[in-house]
N, C-alpha and C positions, 0 to 999 in steps of 0.2 A: 504494500500500500504506500502511496505517496503520503507526505506529512498531512496534506489537506484532507485526503480520504481518511486518514487515521483520526483526524479531528471529528469527522462526521460519524465514525464507527465506534467512538468511545462512549461509555455509558454515563460517567459522571460529568457534571458541568465544570467542576474544578479541573479535572483531567483534560477536558476539551480545551479549556482556556490555556492551560500550561502547554499543551501540544501546539496550539495555535501560536502562542507567543514564541515558543522555541523554534517552530518552523519559519516564522517571519524573521526572527533574528538570524537564523542560519542563512536564509535567502537574501534578505535585504539589510541586515544589520551592519553597522559600521563599528569596527573594533577600535577601542580607545584604551589608554592606560596600559600599554603593552599587552593588549588582548584580554585584559581582565574585565573590562566593561564592554557591553555591546549596546549601541544606541539605535533605536528604531524611531526614525523621524519620517513617517509615511503619511502624515496628515490624515490619519484615520480617526474617526470619532468612536466612542464606545458603541454607538449604534452600528457602525460598520463592523467592528470587531465581533459584536454579538451576532450579527447576521452570518458572519463567516463561521462562527462556532455553533450556530443553530440554537442559540439561547437568547434570553431577554437582555435588554440593555441594563436593566437594574441588576440582574445577576452578574453580568460581566463586570460592572462597576464595583460591586461588592467583592468579587474575587480578586480583582486587580488591587483594590484597597487592602485586602488581607495579605496579598503578596508583597505589597509595599510595607505594611506593618511588620512583616517578617524579614524585611531586608533583602528580598529576592529581586525586587524592581524598585525603581524610583520613577516618579512622574513629574513632568513639568508641562505647563500649558493650561489653557482654560477650555476652549472649545475642542481642541484636538490635542491629545496628549503626545508628548515625546516621551517614550518609555526607555529607560536605561536598565538593562539587565545586568545584575552584578553576580548572579548565581545561576549560570546556565545549567549546571548539573541538577539543581533543584527543579528546573523546568523539564529536563530530559527524563527524569526518573520520578514521575508523579506516583503518588499512592492511590490505588483504586479503593 
């Protein structure tokens, strides 16, 4: 399965979000800080990300906030987030 197909085939919304962010980072992310951080500056809204994951906007907002609280991602922006991923391994190995 491609990473996008894996998003659609996954059962939990948290896992869908993690796989989605991981796949976007692998494909479109810009590595910074000697590869330790990956920045996604794709001008995607939470609504866009939610549609890609097949979940509600409210749910993806809650999950991204939890990932930020746990130090896995940081967010900047108002309408469209720039997401910086500091723990790719945490996204790559989600718990079901």
